[in-house]
C-alpha positions in Angstrom: 161.6 -88.7 -23.2 161.9 -85.9 -20.7 164.5 -83.8 -22.5 165.9 -84.3 -26.0 166.9 -82.5 -29.1 164.5 -82.2 -31.9 165.7 -80.6 -35.1 168.6 -79.1 -33.2 166.4 -77.6 -30.4 166.3 -78.9 -26.9 162.8 -79.8 -25.8 161.1 -80.6 -22.6 158.7 -83.4 -23.7 156.9 -81.7 -26.7 157.7 -78.1 -25.8 160.8 -76.3 -27.0 162.9 -74.7 -24.2 163.3 -71.7 -26.5 159.6 -71.1 -26.4 159.5 -71.5 -22.6 162.3 -68.8 -22.4 160.3 -66.5 -24.6 157.1 -66.9 -22.6 158.5 -67.1 -19.0 162.0 -65.6 -19.1 165.2 -66.8 -17.6 166.4 -68.2 -15.3 163.6 -70.7 -15.0 163.4 -74.2 -13.7 161.6 -76.5 -16.1 160.3 -79.9 -15.1 159.0 -82.9 -17.1 155.9 -84.6 -15.7 156.5 -87.7 -17.8 160.0 -88.1 -16.3 158.6 -87.8 -12.7 155.9 -90.3 -13.4 158.3 -92.8 -15.1 160.7 -92.6 -12.2 157.9 -93.2 -9.7 156.6 -96.2 -11.7 160.1 -97.8 -11.6 159.8 -97.9 -7.8 156.2 -99.0 -7.9 157.1 -101.9 -10.2 160.1 -102.9 -8.1 158.0 -103.1 -5.0 155.0 -104.9 -6.5 153.8 -107.9 -4.7 154.5 -106.7 -1.1 153.0 -104.1 1.1 155.0 -100.9 0.5 154.8 -97.1 0.6 156.9 -94.8 -1.6 157.3 -91.7 0.5 158.6 -88.9 -1.6 161.3 -86.9 0.1 159.7 -83.4 0.0 163.0 -81.6 0.6 164.3 -82.6 -2.9 161.7 -80.5 -4.7 158.7 -79.1 -2.7 156.9 -77.3 -5.5 153.1 -77.7 -5.0 152.7 -79.0 -8.6 155.4 -81.6 -8.1 153.8 -82.7 -4.8 150.4 -82.8 -6.6 151.8 -85.1 -9.2 153.2 -87.4 -6.5 149.9 -87.4 -4.6 147.9 -88.4 -7.7 150.4 -91.3 -8.3 149.6 -92.6 -4.8 152.8 -91.5 -3.1 153.3 -90.9 0.5 155.7 -88.1 1.8 158.8 -88.0 3.9 159.0 -84.5 5.5 161.4 -82.7 7.9 159.4 -79.6 8.9 156.0 -78.3 9.7 156.2 -76.2 6.6 156.7 -79.3 4.4 153.6 -80.8 6.1 151.6 -77.7 5.2 152.8 -77.9 1.6 151.8 -81.6 1.3 148.3 -80.9 2.6 148.0 -77.8 0.3 148.9 -80.0 -2.7 146.3 -82.6 -1.9 148.6 -85.1 -0.2 147.2 -87.5 2.3 148.7 -86.8 5.8 148.0 -90.5 6.7 150.9 -91.3 4.3 153.3 -88.8 5.9 156.5 -89.8 7.8 158.0 -86.9 9.8 161.8 -87.1 10.2 164.3 -84.6 11.5 166.4 -84.1 14.6 164.9 -80.9 15.9 161.1 -81.0 15.6 159.5 -78.2 17.7 156.6 -78.8 20.0 154.4 -76.8 17.6 155.5 -79.0 14.7 154.8 -82.2 16.7 151.4 -80.9 17.6 150.7 -79.9 14.0 151.6 -83.5 12.9 149.5 -85.2 15.5 146.5 -82.9 14.7 146.9 -83.7 11.0 146.9 -87.5 11.8 150.2 -88.4 10.1 151.4 -91.9 9.7 154.5 -91.7 11.9 156.9 -89.4 13.7 160.5 -90.6 13.3 162.0 -90.0 16.7 165.7 -89.3 16.7 166.7 -89.2 20.4 165.5 -90.2 23.8 164.8 -86.5 24.7 162.7 -86.1 21.6 160.6 -89.2 22.7 159.9 -87.4 26.0 158.9 -84.2 24.0 156.6 -86.2 21.7 154.9 -87.9 24.7 154.4 -84.6 26.5 152.8 -82.9 23.5 150.6 -86.0 22.8 149.5 -86.0 26.5 148.5 -82.3 26.4 146.5 -83.0 23.2 144.9 -86.1 24.6 146.3 -88.1 21.7 148.5 -91.2 21.2 151.6 -90.5 19.0 152.5 -93.0 16.4 156.3 -93.3 16.5 159.3 -95.1 15.0 162.9 -94.6 15.9 165.3 -93.5 13.2 168.2 -95.9 14.0 171.7 -95.0 13.0 173.1 -98.2 11.6 176.7 -96.8 11.4 177.1 -97.8 7.7 179.3 -95.7 5.4 177.2 -94.7 2.4 180.4 -93.8 0.5 179.0 -90.5 -0.7 179.8 -86.8 -0.2 180.4 -86.2 3.6 177.7 -83.4 3.6 175.0 -85.9 2.5 176.2 -88.9 4.5 173.8 -89.5 7.3 174.3 -93.0 8.7 177.6 -92.9 10.5 177.9 -92.8 14.3 179.4 -89.3 14.2 176.5 -87.9 12.3 173.7 -85.9 14.0 170.9 -88.1 12.8 169.1 -91.0 14.5 169.6 -93.0 17.7 172.7 -95.2 18.2 172.2 -98.7 17.1 173.4 -100.0 20.5 170.8 -97.9 22.3 167.8 -98.7 20.1 166.4 -101.8 21.8 166.3 -100.1 25.2 164.6 -97.0 23.7 162.0 -99.2 22.1 161.3 -100.9 25.4 160.9 -97.5 27.0 158.6 -96.2 24.3 156.4 -99.3 24.5 155.7 -98.5 28.1 154.6 -94.9 27.6 150.8 -94.3 27.7 150.8 -91.6 24.9 153.1 -93.4 22.6 152.3 -96.1 20.0 155.3 -97.8 18.5 154.5 -98.4 14.8 157.8 -98.8 13.0 161.6 -98.5 12.6 163.6 -96.4 10.1 167.0 -95.5 8.9 168.6 -93.4 6.2 172.3 -93.7 5.5 172.8 -90.9 2.9 172.0 -89.4 -0.5 173.3 -90.0 -4.0 174.1 -93.6 -3.4 175.6 -95.2 -6.5 176.1 -98.7 -5.0 173.6 -101.0 -3.3 176.2 -102.4 -1.0 175.8 -99.9 1.9 172.0 -100.0 1.5 171.9 -103.7 1.8 174.3 -103.6 4.8 172.0 -101.1 6.5 168.9 -103.3 5.8 170.8 -106.3 7.3 171.5 -104.5 10.5 167.9 -103.2 10.7 166.5 -106.7 10.2 168.6 -108.0 13.1 167.2 -105.3 15.3 163.6 -106.0 14.2 164.1 -109.7 15.0 165.3 -108.8 18.6 162.2 -106.5 19.0 160.0 -109.4 17.9 161.4 -111.5 20.7 160.8 -108.7 23.1 157.2 -108.6 22.1 157.4 -105.3 20.3 155.6 -105.8 17.0 156.1 -103.2 14.2 153.8 -102.2 11.4 156.5 -100.9 9.0 160.2 -100.9 8.2 161.5 -97.7 6.6 164.8 -98.2 4.8 165.1 -94.6 3.7 166.1 -93.4 0.3 169.2 -91.9 -1.2 169.4 -93.8 -4.5 171.5 -91.7 -6.8 171.0 -90.3 -10.3 173.4 -89.9 -13.2 174.9 -86.4 -13.3 178.0 -87.2 -15.3 179.3 -90.8 -15.7 178.0 -92.5 -12.6 177.4 -96.2 -13.2 173.9 -96.9 -11.7 171.8 -100.0 -11.3 168.1 -99.9 -12.1 165.9 -99.4 -9.1 164.8 -103.0 -9.0 168.4 -104.2 -9.0 169.3 -101.7 -6.3 166.5 -102.8 -4.0 166.8 -106.5 -4.8 169.2 -107.4 -2.0 167.2 -105.6 0.7 163.9 -107.0 -0.6 165.3 -110.5 -0.6 166.4 -110.1 3.0 163.0 -108.9 4.0 161.1 -111.5 2.0 158.3 -113.1 4.1 158.1 -110.2 6.6 154.6 -108.9 7.2 155.6 -105.3 7.9 155.0 -102.6 5.2 158.2 -101.5 3.6 158.7 -97.8 3.3 161.3 -96.2 1.0 161.9 -92.4 0.8 163.3 -91.5 -2.6 163.7 -87.9 -3.5 166.5 -87.1 -5.9 165.9 -90.3 -8.0 162.3 -89.3 -8.6 162.8 -85.7 -9.7 166.6 -85.0 -10.2 166.7 -85.9 -13.9 163.2 -84.5 -14.4 164.3 -80.9 -14.2 166.7 -78.4 -15.9 167.7 -74.8 -15.1 167.1 -72.7 -18.2 169.5 -69.7 -18.4 170.7 -67.1 -20.9 174.2 -66.0 -21.5 174.6 -62.3 -20.6 178.1 -61.8 -21.9 181.3 -63.7 -22.9 184.4 -62.7 -21.1 187.8 -63.7 -22.3 190.6 -63.7 -19.7 194.3 -64.4 -19.6 193.8 -67.7 -17.7 190.2 -68.5 -18.2 187.3 -67.8 -20.5 183.9 -67.2 -18.9 180.3 -67.4 -20.0 178.5 -65.0 -17.6 174.8 -66.2 -17.4 171.7 -64.8 -15.7 171.5 -67.8 -13.3 173.9 -67.9 -10.3 174.8 -69.8 -7.2 171.7 -68.5 -5.5 169.6 -70.3 -8.1 171.6 -73.6 -8.0 174.1 -73.9 -5.1 175.1 -77.5 -5.6 178.3 -76.7 -7.6 179.5 -74.2 -5.1 178.4 -76.2 -2.0 179.4 -79.7 -3.1 181.6 -79.0 -6.1 178.8 -80.9 -7.9 179.0 -81.6 -11.6 176.0 -80.7 -13.8 176.0 -81.2 -17.6 175.5 -77.9 -19.4 173.9 -78.1 -22.9 173.2 -75.4 -25.5 169.5 -75.1 -26.1 170.1 -74.6 -29.8 172.6 -77.4 -30.7 175.3 -77.1 -33.3 178.3 -79.2 -34.2 181.0 -76.5 -34.0 183.7 -77.2 -31.4 183.6 -73.8 -29.7 185.9 -73.0 -26.8 186.5 -73.9 -23.2 184.6 -71.8 -20.6 183.7 -71.6 -17.0 180.0 -71.0 -16.7 179.5 -68.4 -14.0 176.9 -66.1 -12.6 176.9 -62.4 -11.6 176.9 -63.0 -7.8 179.8 -61.4 -5.9 181.6 -64.6 -4.9 184.4 -66.5 -6.6 182.5 -69.6 -5.8 179.6 -68.4 -8.0 179.9 -71.0 -10.8 177.7 -73.6 -12.3 180.4 -75.4 -14.3 184.1 -75.4 -14.9 186.0 -76.1 -18.1 183.1 -76.8 -20.5 183.6 -76.8 -24.3 180.7 -74.8 -25.7 180.0 -73.0 -28.9 178.2 -70.0 -27.4 177.7 -66.3 -27.6 175.9 -63.6 -25.7 172.1 -64.1 -25.8 172.3 -67.9 -26.3 170.3 -70.2 -24.0 171.9 -72.9 -21.9 170.2 -75.8 -20.0 171.9 -76.9 -16.8 170.8 -80.5 -16.6 169.7 -82.8 -13.7 168.6 -79.8 -11.7 165.2 -81.1 -10.6 166.4 -82.0 -7.1 168.0 -79.7 -4.6 167.9 -76.8 -7.1 165.0 -74.5 -6.5 164.6 -76.1 -3.1 168.0 -74.8 -2.0 167.8 -71.4 -3.8 168.1 -68.1 -2.0 167.8 -64.3 -2.5 171.5 -63.7 -2.0 172.6 -60.4 -3.5 168.9 -59.5 -3.5 168.2 -61.6 -6.5 164.6 -62.7 -7.1 164.2 -66.5 -7.3 163.5 -68.1 -10.6 160.2 -69.1 -12.2 159.2 -72.8 -12.3 157.5 -74.4 -15.2 156.0 -77.9 -15.4 155.6 -79.5 -18.9 153.1 -82.2 -19.6 153.2 -83.4 -23.2 152.6 -80.3 -25.3 151.3 -78.3 -22.4 153.3 -76.1 -20.1 152.2 -74.7 -16.8 153.8 -71.8 -14.8 153.8 -73.4 -11.4 155.8 -70.7 -9.6 155.8 -67.1 -10.7 159.2 -65.4 -10.8 159.7 -63.2 -7.7 159.8 -59.4 -8.0 162.5 -57.4 -6.2 159.9 -55.5 -4.2 158.6 -58.8 -2.8 162.1 -59.4 -1.3 161.8 -56.6 1.2 158.0 -56.3 1.5 158.1 -57.7 5.1 161.0 -55.4 6.2 160.7 -51.9 7.8 162.9 -48.8 7.8 163.2 -47.4 11.3 161.8 -43.9 11.9 
């Protein structure tokens, strides 16, 4: 198990969170290696028997230790910036397993990717295709490309993380894709290698995923007839996790419809999970600074804040909050809030907790889009990160110091 109570104390694998707080302080992100590896193996087993690549979506959690675990498991990587490519390489990842997505790749990023020898650039517009060819020509290289095609399928998720509708900024229009492929196939510094799509994140139903796969397959078949052979089909990621009471299918069941549709195809299948590999493998460990009783609300003011975990403020996302030292007393109803100067600085509303100042809390399911989206708002140093492996713990990111926040700034004379 990744996180469970033992004798009333919440543990990450075989290490008590209380001990981690004593050694590394709070707030801290704590990750379970076992949980990450178990989630990866679920995808690997679901894809067994056909050529496939699990390309971890780096934006979900780009910590070098997490990327190193993924690399040793054999994962590829889905990236959206040159910085993420540098992280993958620094962590020992194989650039030949890297897919580079994103609507605004700079010329420098394209050159960096081509020099590194990545698997594929996912092109998201006709103008980007021209940019990629120009950069490849200057370097004397041939760029491996796929188009990210917008299948115009409603992912039925939060609008901020829905990416497959025609009004979204991502990808090329489905109706324009075949002509773009014909154009790309004629260019001397372009090698067409695949096709991709991504309809959104936190998908709790396979229906939209299967619908997107169906539209993509129809396009692949038309490209076959046009003599444009592909090496891979990238169906994206986005499979959700349980934050509260979501009813989720196992990965194998979620992928089953799409896999059945693509049965017999020779192309390598790429999937790009992020959240579902690391989301439930991490918690945000925080301490209660004080208890504030108000006329309309009671508050637990903690040392973590919206700058540490912005999902509740940004998406009104729900994260379970557990006491690190469990007890059966009913307690009271609180909002769990941070010290940042925003009314939107909350991690949870209306939670029943038996808690007092000095107690530790664990904000669950924080392994994805937690530390990755954190900031230094209010000049707050970002949290430490700890990776637990059995009975061993590793400090994989040192807590920032205030002086480091302005070390690159200058006061005018």
